C-alpha positions as CSV (number, residue, x, y, z in Angstrom):
1,M,0.0,0.0,0.0
2,K,1.3,3.5,-0.9
3,E,2.1,6.1,1.6
4,I,-0.6,8.6,2.7
5,I,0.3,12.2,1.8
6,G,-0.9,15.3,3.5
7,V,-1.2,18.8,2.0
8,I,-1.9,21.9,4.0
9,G,-3.4,24.8,2.2
10,A,-6.0,24.4,-0.5
11,G,-5.0,27.3,-2.7
12,T,-3.9,26.8,-6.3
13,M,-0.6,25.3,-5.4
14,G,-1.8,23.1,-2.6
15,A,-4.6,21.7,-4.7
16,G,-2.1,21.0,-7.5
17,I,0.3,19.2,-5.2
18,A,-2.6,17.1,-3.8
19,Q,-3.7,16.2,-7.3
20,V,-0.1,15.2,-8.3
21,A,0.1,12.8,-5.3
22,A,-3.4,11.4,-5.9
23,Q,-2.6,10.8,-9.6
24,S,0.4,8.7,-8.4
25,G,-1.9,6.4,-6.5
26,H,-1.6,7.9,-3.0
27,R,-4.4,8.5,-0.6
28,V,-4.2,12.3,0.0
29,V,-5.6,14.5,2.8
30,L,-5.9,18.1,1.6
31,S,-6.6,20.4,4.6
32,D,-7.5,24.1,4.9
33,T,-9.2,26.1,7.7
34,N,-11.5,27.7,5.1
35,P,-14.3,25.4,4.0
36,E,-15.1,27.5,1.0
37,Q,-11.4,27.3,-0.2
38,L,-11.6,23.5,0.2
39,L,-14.7,23.4,-1.9
40,R,-13.0,25.5,-4.6
41,A,-10.0,23.2,-4.5
42,E,-12.2,20.1,-4.9
43,Q,-14.0,21.7,-7.9
44,Q,-10.6,22.7,-9.4
45,I,-9.2,19.2,-9.1
46,K,-12.4,17.6,-10.4
47,K,-12.4,19.9,-13.4
48,S,-8.7,19.2,-14.1
49,I,-9.1,15.4,-13.8
50,E,-12.2,15.6,-16.2
51,K,-10.1,17.4,-18.7
52,L,-7.3,14.8,-18.5
53,V,-9.9,12.0,-19.0
54,E,-11.3,13.8,-22.1
55,K,-7.8,14.0,-23.5
56,G,-7.3,10.3,-23.0
57,K,-4.6,10.7,-20.3
58,F,-6.7,8.5,-17.9
59,S,-9.7,6.3,-18.3
60,A,-13.0,7.4,-16.7
61,D,-12.5,4.7,-14.0
62,S,-8.9,5.8,-13.3
63,G,-10.1,9.4,-13.1
64,Q,-12.8,8.3,-10.5
65,E,-10.1,6.4,-8.5
66,I,-7.9,9.5,-8.4
67,L,-10.9,11.6,-7.0
68,E,-11.6,8.9,-4.5
69,N,-8.0,9.0,-3.3
70,L,-8.7,12.6,-2.1
71,Q,-10.0,13.6,1.4
72,F,-10.8,17.2,2.1
73,S,-10.6,18.4,5.7
74,T,-10.6,21.4,8.0
75,Q,-8.7,19.5,10.7
76,L,-4.9,19.1,11.1
77,S,-5.7,16.0,13.1
78,D,-6.7,14.2,9.8
79,H,-3.0,14.1,8.9
80,S,-2.3,11.7,11.8
81,Q,-1.7,8.7,9.4
82,A,0.4,10.6,6.8
83,S,4.0,9.7,6.1
84,L,4.7,13.1,4.4
85,V,2.8,16.4,4.9
86,I,3.6,19.4,2.6
87,E,2.6,22.8,3.7
88,A,1.5,25.3,1.0
89,I,0.1,28.3,2.9
90,V,0.9,32.0,3.0
91,E,4.6,33.1,3.0
92,N,4.5,34.2,6.7
93,L,7.0,32.7,9.1
94,A,4.9,33.1,12.2
95,I,1.9,31.5,10.7
96,K,4.0,28.6,9.4
97,H,5.5,28.1,12.8
98,Q,2.0,27.9,14.4
99,V,0.9,25.3,11.9
100,F,4.0,23.1,12.2
101,T,4.1,23.3,16.0
102,Q,0.5,22.0,16.0
103,L,1.2,19.4,13.2
104,E,4.1,17.9,15.0
105,Q,1.9,16.9,17.9
106,V,-0.5,15.1,15.5
107,V,1.7,13.1,13.1
108,N,3.8,10.0,13.9
109,P,7.5,10.4,14.7
110,S,8.7,9.2,11.3
111,C,6.4,11.5,9.2
112,V,8.4,13.9,7.0
113,L,7.3,17.5,7.3
114,A,7.9,19.8,4.4
115,S,7.2,23.3,3.2
116,N,6.6,24.5,-0.4
117,T,8.0,27.9,0.5
118,S,9.8,29.8,-2.3
119,S,11.2,32.7,-0.3
120,L,11.7,31.7,3.4
121,S,14.7,29.7,4.7
122,I,14.1,26.0,5.5
123,A,16.2,26.4,8.7
124,S,14.0,29.2,10.0
125,I,10.8,27.4,9.4
126,G,12.1,24.2,10.9
127,A,13.4,25.9,14.0
128,C,10.0,25.6,15.7
129,L,10.1,21.8,15.6
130,Q,11.3,19.5,18.3
131,D,12.7,17.2,15.6
132,A,13.9,19.3,12.6
133,S,15.8,16.3,11.2
134,R,12.6,15.3,9.3
135,F,11.9,18.7,8.0
136,M,12.8,20.1,4.5
137,G,11.7,22.2,1.6
138,I,9.8,20.6,-1.3
139,H,9.3,23.4,-3.8
140,F,6.9,22.8,-6.7
141,F,6.4,25.2,-9.6
142,N,3.0,26.6,-10.7
143,P,1.0,24.9,-12.0
144,A,2.2,21.9,-10.0
145,T,0.3,19.4,-12.2
146,I,2.2,20.5,-15.4
147,M,5.6,21.9,-14.4
148,P,8.1,19.0,-14.1
149,L,10.6,20.5,-11.7
150,V,10.6,20.1,-7.9
151,E,13.4,21.6,-5.8
152,V,14.1,19.5,-2.7
153,I,15.9,21.5,-0.1
154,P,17.3,19.9,3.1
155,G,17.9,22.3,5.9
156,V,21.1,22.2,8.1
157,A,19.3,20.0,10.6
158,T,17.7,17.6,7.9
159,S,18.7,14.0,8.0
160,L,20.3,12.6,4.8
161,S,18.1,9.5,4.9
162,Y,14.9,11.6,4.9
163,T,16.2,13.7,2.0
164,Q,17.1,10.6,-0.1
165,H,13.7,9.1,0.6
166,I,11.8,12.2,-0.5
167,E,14.0,12.5,-3.6
168,Q,13.0,9.0,-4.6
169,L,9.3,9.5,-3.7
170,I,8.9,12.8,-5.7
171,T,10.7,11.2,-8.6
172,S,8.2,8.4,-8.6
173,W,5.5,11.1,-9.1
174,S,7.1,11.6,-12.6
175,K,8.8,14.8,-11.5
176,T,12.4,16.0,-12.2
177,V,13.9,16.5,-8.8
178,V,17.0,18.7,-8.0
179,V,18.4,18.8,-4.5
180,C,19.8,22.2,-3.5
181,K,21.3,24.1,-0.6
182,D,19.1,26.2,1.7
183,T,20.0,29.6,0.3
184,P,17.7,32.5,-0.7
185,G,15.8,31.7,-3.9
186,F,17.1,28.2,-3.9
187,I,18.2,27.6,-7.6
188,V,15.5,28.9,-9.9
189,N,14.4,32.1,-8.1
190,R,18.1,33.0,-7.5
191,V,19.6,32.2,-10.9
192,A,16.6,33.8,-12.9
193,R,16.9,37.2,-11.2
194,P,19.0,38.9,-14.1
195,F,16.4,37.9,-16.6
196,Y,14.1,40.5,-15.0
197,G,16.6,42.8,-13.4
198,E,19.0,43.4,-16.3
199,A,16.0,43.8,-18.7
200,L,14.7,46.5,-16.4
201,R,18.1,48.1,-16.2
202,I,18.5,48.2,-20.0
203,Y,15.0,49.9,-20.2
204,E,16.0,52.4,-17.5
205,E,19.1,53.3,-19.3
206,G,17.0,54.2,-22.3
207,L,18.7,51.6,-24.6
208,A,15.4,50.0,-25.6
209,D,11.7,49.8,-24.8
210,F,9.8,46.8,-23.4
211,A,8.7,45.4,-26.7
212,T,12.2,45.6,-28.2
213,I,13.8,43.9,-25.2
214,D,11.2,41.2,-25.3
215,W,11.7,40.7,-29.0
216,A,15.5,40.4,-28.6
217,M,15.1,37.6,-25.9
218,T,12.5,35.6,-27.8
219,E,13.7,36.0,-31.4
220,M,17.5,36.0,-30.7
221,G,17.6,34.1,-27.5
222,G,14.9,31.5,-28.1
223,F,13.1,32.2,-24.8
224,K,9.4,31.4,-24.8
225,M,8.5,34.8,-23.3
226,G,10.4,38.0,-23.1
227,P,11.0,39.4,-19.5
228,F,8.3,42.0,-19.6
229,T,5.6,39.7,-21.0
230,L,6.7,37.1,-18.3
231,M,6.6,39.7,-15.5
232,D,3.1,40.7,-16.6
233,Y,2.1,37.0,-16.6
234,I,3.6,36.4,-13.2
235,G,2.3,39.6,-11.7
236,N,4.5,42.6,-10.9
237,D,3.5,42.4,-7.2
238,I,4.7,38.8,-7.0
239,N,7.8,39.2,-9.1
240,Y,8.9,42.4,-7.4
241,T,8.3,40.9,-3.9
242,V,10.5,37.9,-4.8
243,T,13.3,40.1,-6.1
244,E,13.1,42.4,-3.0
245,T,13.1,39.3,-0.7
246,V,16.1,37.8,-2.4
247,F,17.9,41.2,-2.4
248,A,17.4,41.5,1.4
249,A,18.2,37.9,2.1
250,F,21.6,38.2,0.3
251,Y,22.5,41.2,2.6
252,Y,21.6,43.7,-0.2
253,D,24.0,42.3,-2.8
254,P,23.8,44.7,-5.8
255,R,23.4,41.7,-8.1
256,F,19.8,41.4,-6.9
257,K,18.9,45.0,-6.7
258,P,15.2,45.7,-7.4
259,S,14.0,48.2,-10.0
260,F,12.2,51.4,-9.4
261,T,10.4,51.0,-12.7
262,Q,8.9,47.7,-11.5
263,K,8.1,49.2,-8.1
264,R,6.3,52.1,-9.6
265,H,4.2,49.9,-11.8
266,M,3.3,47.8,-8.8
267,E,2.4,50.9,-6.7
268,A,0.3,52.2,-9.6
269,G,-1.7,48.9,-9.6
270,F,-0.2,47.9,-13.0
271,L,0.3,44.3,-11.9
272,G,0.1,42.8,-15.4
273,R,-2.5,40.5,-17.0
274,K,-4.6,40.1,-13.9
275,T,-5.3,43.9,-13.8
276,N,-5.4,44.4,-17.6
277,R,-2.4,46.7,-17.4
278,G,1.3,46.1,-16.6
279,F,4.2,46.9,-18.7
280,Y,1.7,46.3,-21.5
281,D,-2.0,47.3,-21.9
282,Y,-4.2,44.2,-22.0
283,K,-7.5,46.0,-22.2
284,E,-9.9,45.0,-25.0
285,G,-9.1,46.8,-28.2
286,S,-5.6,47.8,-27.2
287,T,-2.8,47.6,-29.7
288,P,0.4,45.9,-28.7
289,P,3.5,48.0,-29.2
290,S,5.9,47.2,-32.0
291,P,9.5,46.4,-31.3
292,T,12.5,48.1,-33.0
293,K,13.8,45.1,-34.9
294,D,17.4,46.2,-35.1
295,P,19.6,43.0,-35.1
296,V,22.6,44.9,-33.7
297,L,20.6,46.2,-30.8
298,G,18.9,43.0,-30.3
299,K,22.1,41.0,-30.1
300,Q,23.5,43.5,-27.6
301,I,20.4,43.2,-25.4
302,F,20.3,39.4,-25.6
303,E,24.0,38.9,-24.9
304,R,24.1,41.3,-22.0
305,I,21.1,39.5,-20.3
306,L,22.5,36.1,-21.1
307,V,26.0,36.6,-19.6
308,L,24.4,37.9,-16.3
309,L,22.3,34.7,-16.2
310,I,25.3,32.5,-16.8
311,N,27.3,34.4,-14.2
312,E,24.5,33.7,-11.7
313,A,24.3,30.1,-12.6
314,V,28.1,29.8,-12.2
315,D,27.8,31.4,-8.8
316,A,25.3,28.8,-7.7
317,V,27.8,26.1,-8.5
318,F,30.7,28.1,-7.0
319,M,28.8,28.5,-3.7
320,Q,27.8,24.8,-3.7
321,V,24.1,25.5,-4.0
322,A,23.8,22.6,-6.5
323,S,25.7,20.6,-9.0
324,P,26.1,22.0,-12.6
325,N,23.8,19.4,-13.9
326,A,21.1,20.2,-11.2
327,V,21.4,24.0,-12.0
328,D,20.9,23.4,-15.7
329,L,18.0,21.0,-15.1
330,A,16.4,23.5,-12.8
331,M,16.4,26.3,-15.4
332,T,15.3,24.1,-18.3
333,K,12.5,22.2,-16.4
334,G,11.5,25.0,-13.9
335,V,11.3,28.1,-16.2
336,N,11.6,26.5,-19.7
337,Y,14.9,28.2,-20.6
338,P,15.8,27.1,-24.2
339,K,19.2,25.7,-22.9
340,G,20.9,25.0,-19.6
341,L,22.9,28.1,-18.8
342,L,26.1,26.3,-18.0
343,A,25.8,24.2,-21.2
344,W,25.2,27.5,-23.0
345,A,28.4,28.8,-21.5
346,D,30.3,25.7,-22.7
347,E,28.9,26.2,-26.2
348,L,29.8,29.9,-26.3
349,G,33.1,29.4,-24.5
350,A,33.9,30.5,-20.9
351,E,36.4,33.0,-22.3
352,W,33.8,34.7,-24.5
353,V,31.4,35.0,-21.4
354,L,34.3,36.4,-19.3
355,D,35.2,39.0,-21.9
356,K,31.6,40.2,-22.0
357,L,31.3,40.4,-18.3
358,E,34.7,42.2,-17.9
359,S,33.7,44.7,-20.5
360,L,30.5,45.5,-18.6
361,F,32.3,45.6,-15.3
362,S,34.9,47.9,-16.7
363,E,32.2,50.2,-18.2
364,Y,29.9,50.3,-15.1
365,G,32.2,49.5,-12.2
366,E,29.3,47.8,-10.4
367,D,29.5,44.6,-8.5
368,R,26.4,43.3,-10.4
369,Y,28.8,42.8,-13.4
370,R,31.8,41.3,-11.5
371,P,32.7,37.9,-13.1
372,N,32.5,34.9,-10.8
373,P,35.9,33.3,-9.7
374,L,34.8,29.9,-11.0
375,L,34.3,31.4,-14.4
376,R,37.9,32.8,-14.4
377,R,39.1,29.4,-13.2
378,K,37.3,27.6,-16.1
379,V,39.1,30.0,-18.6
380,R,42.5,29.3,-17.0
381,E,42.0,25.6,-17.0
382,Q,40.2,25.6,-20.4
383,S,37.6,23.2,-18.9
384,K,33.9,22.9,-19.2
385,F,31.1,23.1,-16.6
386,I,29.0,20.1,-17.9
387,L,31.2,17.0,-18.1
């Protein structure tokens, strides 16, 4: 018999995680203090399963079995038989502490406790537990039912045996698992910051408008969305808050400095698609702006953002956040980058990347452009990142 899985928080992410576990044959208890939210989650999952049945992904009987695997509850005590409970509630440390303190009294001693947090440290959340050796981060990406990547983040107190067990379990759910160190932003939200930050900086310098920067990254870089389209899709409130959180968590390292342009859009209520206005106007009848399709300018924009992204990926390896393969997997599977950034660096040549960064650093004199020591080492050794 498969393990019983608990999920706390019936928002979009919690409901998605519960559905993934149920589709993998587990009995799942999804809990929330709000009965109306539970009802919405139940309807969301049912609708999702029905669509999968219509597409032929499951038979009607299998779809019914998945729905029968799910239990919806307003009580934490209903997680008493679970072997893994994943929390997916508001990003507030005090509230998470309250939930986990209560949960620890309910579950059995071998039950793994986990948070789906994207911005708080695993060590800080687990500090409220009497036994933090069984606590870790299990970070899914939205929508959890579709996005293949899951970051597994052991804290400093987490037992290796629990980490290995969870890595195997989540892999059995047909997910791509990367294990990474408990540092701000983990892999994806750390390495991806220049995609947004450098695009905003280029705009603020007056080198190009939003549409031209997006055109450069999609047409020349092969990215599925340009940075401004993506920020509008995510929501400027969410994207800005992640950047600000990572910036503060890294002791105000200038590499992660937020943008006043994005802050002003957020303050004005220009949050993106959900408000019909962000960097672009989404109101009915509005005309999308046309980019300046200058190949020289486009190449300059693309290469500047790309080398900043590569430098950040190199730093994640240099600081032992994750292995080179894990970093590249995270960026291709978590945010759909056209190539792994380190494989891209190998393709272009570490020397080419270093020259571009040194040119930017010489021009601006800012630490955001300082080349990583590991990049310099690779140039000296004439070695590759992905072996």
